[in-house]
N, C-alpha and C positions, 0 to 999 in steps of 0.2 A: 591172310599173311602166310599161313602154312602152305597154301598152293604156290605162292611166289617162291618160297624157300625150296619146295620140291622141284619146281621147274628150274631154278638156278642150279640146284645140286645135280639135276639130270644133265643140264648143258655142260657144267663143269666136268662131269664124268665122261661125257661124250668127247669133249675136247681133249681130255687127258688120254683117252684111248687112241685118238688120232695121233697125238704126239708120240705115244708109245710105239705106234706103227712106224712113224717117221724115224724115230731113234733106232728101231729095230732094223731098218734098211741098211744102216751102217754098223750093225752088230752091237749097238748100245742097248742095254737093258734098263728099263725104268719100271719101278714099282712104287706103290704108295699105300699108306694106311692112315686112318684117322688117329689123331693124337688127342684123346680126351675131347672136350668141347672146344678146345682152342683152335683146331684146324687140322692140317694134314702134314705128313712127313713123306717126302719122296726120296727114294734112293736111286742113284744112277750109277750103273756099272759100265765102265768104258774099257773095251778090250785092250787098249794100248796103254792103260794106266793102272797101277796097282790099287787095290782097295775099291771102295765105293765113295761116292760123293752124296752128301745128304743136304737137302733143302727143306725148309719148313715155311708154310704159308697158310693163309686163311682158306685157300681153296687148293684143290689138287694141282691145278695149272700153275698157280703162283709158287707152290712148293717145287714143282718140276722146273719152272723157270729159274728159281734160285739155285737149284742143283746144277742146271745147265750152265749158268753163268760161272759158277765155281769150277766146273769141269773144264770149260774153255780157258779160264784163267790158269788152271794147272797145266793144261796142254801148251799154253803159250810161253811157259817159262823157258829161259834160254838153255837150260840143261836138257830139255826134251828134244830128241832128234826130230827133224822135219818129217820123217816118214811116219812118226807116231801122232802127228798133229791132224789126223783125219777125223772127221765126224760130221754129223748132220749140220748143214748150213741152214738154220731155221730163220735167220734174219729177223724180220719183224713178225715171224710166225707165232711167237709166243707172246700172247697178250693176256696177262692175268685177268680173269673175269672178276669183277667186283659186284657185289650185290647192289642193286639199285636202291636209292633212298626209299625208305618206307613211305607208303601212301598214307597221308593223314586220314584218320577215320573221322567221319562227320557225325 
């Protein structure tokens, strides 16, 4: 089981790095850190929006996804000028990884 967890963690980390690269192309900064044993916290800094957006999830990618959804929601508010509504169009590119069901031991 430990090998499965290590593989899943590695894949999650690799996908998070790829997402950080995609966000970086538009000047968005994403960072993450482990929050206890509960999961991950991602912070997204959008150059056209003040402050940072925080998302939490069981994986790095799910935390990034939640931060991205909130950032897009903020940028779509009617009081945000159209010129500031720029950002990565990830579409279905963010698919949170979920650990596979444990294999029953025999």
